[in-house]
C-alpha positions in Angstrom: -20.6 -37.8 34.0 -19.3 -39.7 36.9 -15.8 -39.5 38.3 -14.8 -43.0 37.2 -16.0 -42.2 33.6 -13.6 -39.3 33.3 -10.8 -41.1 35.1 -11.2 -44.1 32.8 -11.4 -41.9 29.7 -8.2 -39.9 30.4 -6.2 -42.9 31.5 -7.2 -44.9 28.4 -6.3 -42.1 26.0 -2.9 -41.5 27.6 -2.2 -45.2 27.6 -2.8 -45.5 23.8 -0.5 -42.5 23.0 2.3 -44.1 25.0 1.9 -47.7 23.8 1.0 -47.3 20.1 4.6 -47.7 18.7 5.0 -51.1 20.4 1.5 -52.1 19.6 2.3 -51.6 15.9 5.2 -54.1 16.3 3.0 -56.5 18.1 0.3 -56.4 15.5 2.7 -57.0 12.6 4.4 -59.9 14.4 1.1 -61.5 15.1 0.0 -61.1 11.5 3.2 -62.7 10.3 4.9 -59.6 8.8 8.3 -60.3 10.4 10.8 -62.9 9.4 12.2 -65.0 12.2 14.9 -63.1 14.0 14.1 -59.8 12.3 13.8 -58.1 15.7 17.2 -59.3 16.9 19.0 -56.3 15.3 18.3 -52.6 15.6 17.8 -52.4 11.9 15.1 -55.1 12.0 13.3 -53.4 14.8 13.5 -50.0 13.1 12.1 -51.5 9.9 8.6 -51.4 11.5 9.0 -47.6 11.8 9.9 -46.6 8.2 8.7 -43.1 8.8 7.9 -40.9 11.7 4.2 -41.3 10.9 4.5 -45.0 11.7 4.9 -44.2 15.3 1.3 -43.1 15.5 -0.1 -45.2 12.6 -3.5 -46.5 13.5 -3.6 -44.5 16.7 -6.5 -42.1 15.8 -9.2 -44.7 16.2 -7.8 -46.1 19.5 -7.2 -42.6 21.0 -10.9 -41.7 20.3 -12.2 -45.2 21.0 -10.0 -46.5 23.7 -10.7 -43.5 25.9 -14.5 -44.3 25.7 -13.7 -48.0 26.0 -11.8 -47.5 29.2 -14.5 -45.2 30.6 -17.1 -47.8 30.0 -14.8 -50.5 31.4 -14.3 -48.8 34.7 -17.9 -47.6 35.1 -19.2 -51.1 34.4 -16.6 -52.7 36.7 -17.3 -50.3 39.6 -21.1 -50.7 39.3 -20.9 -54.5 39.0 -18.5 -54.8 41.9 -20.8 -52.6 44.1 -23.8 -54.7 43.1 -22.3 -58.2 43.7 -19.8 -57.6 46.5 -20.6 -59.5 49.7 -20.0 -56.4 51.7 -20.4 -52.6 51.1 -17.7 -51.1 48.9 -17.4 -47.4 49.8 -14.3 -47.0 47.7 -13.9 -49.1 44.5 -10.3 -48.0 44.1 -9.5 -49.8 47.4 -12.0 -52.7 47.8 -10.6 -54.1 51.0 -12.1 -57.4 52.1 -13.9 -58.1 48.8 -13.1 -61.6 47.6 -10.9 -61.7 44.6 -13.3 -63.9 42.6 -15.9 -61.2 42.9 -13.4 -58.7 41.5 -12.7 -61.1 38.6 -16.4 -61.4 37.8 -16.8 -57.6 38.0 -13.8 -57.1 35.7 -15.2 -59.7 33.2 -18.5 -57.9 33.1 -16.7 -54.6 32.5 -14.7 -56.2 29.7 -17.8 -57.5 28.0 -19.5 -54.1 28.3 -16.5 -52.4 26.7 -16.7 -54.8 23.7 -19.2 -52.4 22.0 -16.3 -50.0 21.5 -13.3 -52.3 21.5 -14.4 -54.5 18.5 -14.7 -51.8 15.8 -11.7 -49.9 17.4 -9.5 -53.0 17.2 -10.6 -53.8 13.7 -9.8 -50.3 12.4 -6.5 -50.1 14.3 -5.4 -53.5 13.1 -6.0 -52.8 9.4 -4.5 -49.3 9.6 -1.3 -50.6 11.3 -0.9 -53.3 8.6 -1.4 -50.8 5.7 1.7 -50.3 3.4 0.7 -46.9 2.2 1.5 -44.0 4.5 -1.6 -42.2 3.4 -3.9 -44.8 4.9 -5.6 -43.4 7.9 -8.1 -44.8 10.4 -10.8 -42.8 8.8 -9.9 -44.2 5.3 -10.1 -47.8 6.7 -13.4 -47.0 8.4 -14.9 -45.8 5.2 -13.7 -48.8 3.3 -15.2 -51.2 5.8 -18.5 -49.4 5.8 -18.6 -49.3 2.0 -17.9 -53.0 1.6 -19.8 -54.5 4.5 -21.9 -51.8 6.2 -22.4 -51.4 10.0 -22.0 -55.2 10.6 -18.5 -55.0 9.0 -17.3 -52.9 11.9 -17.9 -55.9 14.2 -16.0 -58.4 12.1 -14.2 -60.6 14.5 -16.4 -59.4 17.4 -17.0 -62.9 18.8 -13.4 -63.7 19.6 -12.8 -60.0 20.7 -15.7 -60.3 23.3 -14.2 -63.5 24.8 -10.7 -61.9 24.9 -12.0 -58.8 26.6 -14.2 -60.6 29.1 -11.5 -63.1 30.2 -8.7 -60.6 29.9 -10.2 -57.8 32.0 -11.3 -60.3 34.6 -7.7 -61.1 35.2 -6.8 -57.4 34.8 -8.7 -56.2 37.8 -8.0 -59.5 39.8 -4.3 -59.3 39.3 -4.1 -55.6 40.1 -6.0 -56.0 43.3 -4.1 -59.1 44.3 -0.7 -57.4 43.7 -1.8 -54.4 45.8 -2.8 -56.6 48.7 0.5 -58.5 48.6 2.7 -55.4 48.8 0.6 -53.0 50.9 1.9 -52.0 54.3 0.2 -50.0 57.0 3.0 -47.3 57.2 3.8 -46.8 53.5 4.7 -43.2 52.4 3.1 -41.4 49.4 6.2 -42.2 47.3 5.9 -45.9 48.2 2.2 -45.8 47.4 2.8 -44.3 44.0 5.5 -46.9 43.3 3.1 -49.7 44.3 0.5 -48.5 41.9 3.0 -48.3 39.0 4.4 -51.7 39.7 1.0 -53.4 40.3 -0.5 -51.7 37.2 2.4 -53.0 35.1 2.2 -56.5 36.5 -1.5 -56.6 35.9 -1.0 -55.6 32.3 1.5 -58.5 31.7 -0.8 -61.1 33.4 -3.8 -59.9 31.4 -2.1 -60.2 28.0 -0.4 -63.5 28.9 -3.8 -65.0 29.8 -5.5 -64.1 26.5 -2.6 -63.8 24.0 -3.5 -66.8 21.9 -7.0 -65.3 21.4 -5.4 -62.0 20.5 -3.3 -63.6 17.8 -6.3 -65.3 16.3 -8.3 -62.0 16.5 -5.5 -60.1 14.7 -5.3 -62.7 11.9 -9.0 -62.9 11.6 -9.5 -59.1 11.4 -6.5 -58.7 9.0 -8.5 -60.7 6.4 -10.2 -58.5 3.8 -13.7 -58.9 2.6 -14.2 -62.0 0.4 -12.7 -61.4 -3.0 -11.0 -58.1 -2.1 -7.8 -56.8 -0.8 -7.3 -54.6 2.2 -7.0 -50.9 1.4 -3.4 -49.8 1.2 -2.0 -53.3 1.8 0.1 -54.7 -0.9 -0.6 -58.2 -2.3 2.7 -59.5 -1.0 2.0 -58.1 2.5 -1.5 -59.5 2.5 -0.2 -62.9 1.7 1.9 -62.7 4.8 -1.3 -62.1 6.8 -2.6 -65.5 6.0 -1.1 -68.7 7.4 0.6 -70.6 4.6 -1.7 -73.1 2.9 -5.0 -71.3 3.1 -4.9 -70.3 -0.6 -6.4 -66.9 0.0 -9.6 -68.3 1.5 -11.4 -66.2 4.1 -11.3 -68.4 7.2 -13.5 -68.5 10.3 -12.2 -68.0 13.8 -11.8 -71.7 14.3 -10.3 -72.0 10.8 -7.7 -69.4 11.6 -6.7 -71.2 14.8 -6.5 -74.6 13.1 -4.6 -73.4 10.0 -2.1 -71.4 12.1 -1.4 -74.4 14.4 -1.1 -76.8 11.4 1.3 -74.7 9.5 3.3 -72.9 12.2 2.9 -74.9 15.4 1.9 -73.9 18.9 4.5 -71.2 19.2 2.6 -69.0 16.7 0.1 -68.3 19.4 2.7 -66.5 21.5 4.5 -64.7 18.7 5.0 -61.1 19.8 4.3 -61.7 23.5 7.7 -60.3 24.5 7.0 -56.9 22.8 3.5 -57.0 24.1 4.6 -57.6 27.7 7.0 -54.6 27.5 4.2 -52.5 26.2 1.7 -53.8 28.7 3.9 -53.0 31.7 4.6 -49.5 30.6 1.1 -48.6 29.4 -0.8 -50.2 32.3 1.5 -48.8 34.9 0.8 -45.3 33.5 -2.9 -46.0 33.1 -3.5 -47.2 36.6 -1.5 -44.3 38.0 -3.5 -41.8 35.9 -6.8 -43.4 36.9 -6.0 -43.4 40.6 -4.7 -39.9 40.6 -7.7 -38.5 38.6 -10.1 -40.3 40.9 -8.4 -38.9 44.0 -8.4 -35.4 42.5 -12.1 -35.5 41.5 -13.0 -36.6 45.0 -11.7 -33.4 46.4 -14.3 -30.8 47.3 -15.1 -28.5 44.3 -13.0 -30.4 41.8 -15.8 -32.5 40.3 -17.4 -29.3 38.9 -14.4 -28.9 36.5 -15.6 -32.0 34.6 -19.2 -31.0 34.4 
């Protein structure tokens, strides 16, 4: 395996472990499981973590899947950038002189490539996080989806997920590289370089999610729907009613139908519900992810170190 595969895998897995508690809150806010103002008090915020297990609910699928997703993302990005760049790129972690639009395109291709993993991973994570029973695991959700709808069921909501990932990761790499170029100085110390990576990684995460958050809200609500005529495993009837925009009478809606119904019943603001929590999570997770990726890449480039990963 290549260096960028292992660096991407490790950084992705670490990011999920750190960000899962806040991702749980984001998913429930998007799905409509929080009353207005419920997060304004410590009690309201803690209600999302009714047990210690809630902190890692739905994390199994992302830890396994997101490591692979991140590996595919970085490998596809690096190969695409090397192929389309208007000049040689000896070091993809520092593509000096490469136009930013080419970095965006390479990131979009990487995001589209990662969709193979992200679509089923997101579906399983979403349904596990919305489950009311503590015993509902990612594996239980996976088996239920497979039993009801087979292999195709794992890619339910895959269309909007692919658009979100392609556009989002385009801005992800674009904003990270732009930020680095704006703050780089010729005489920066190693401490300043580390701080730059953390800051630029965090900013890139916020910009990425802000650019695609409405799509993510639609994706969450679409994937939260059960199979026609059935309930989600482990999700109470009352809670499932909250997953649907008011007025859809339990119908299974399409992607466009979800968007129209949400706007009609809850207005434009619904498409940014949970963005504050998501931005906090995005800054922390992506700061750590980029720092981990850059450090692992630097380590594996040292003579003899690559053999450790073979």
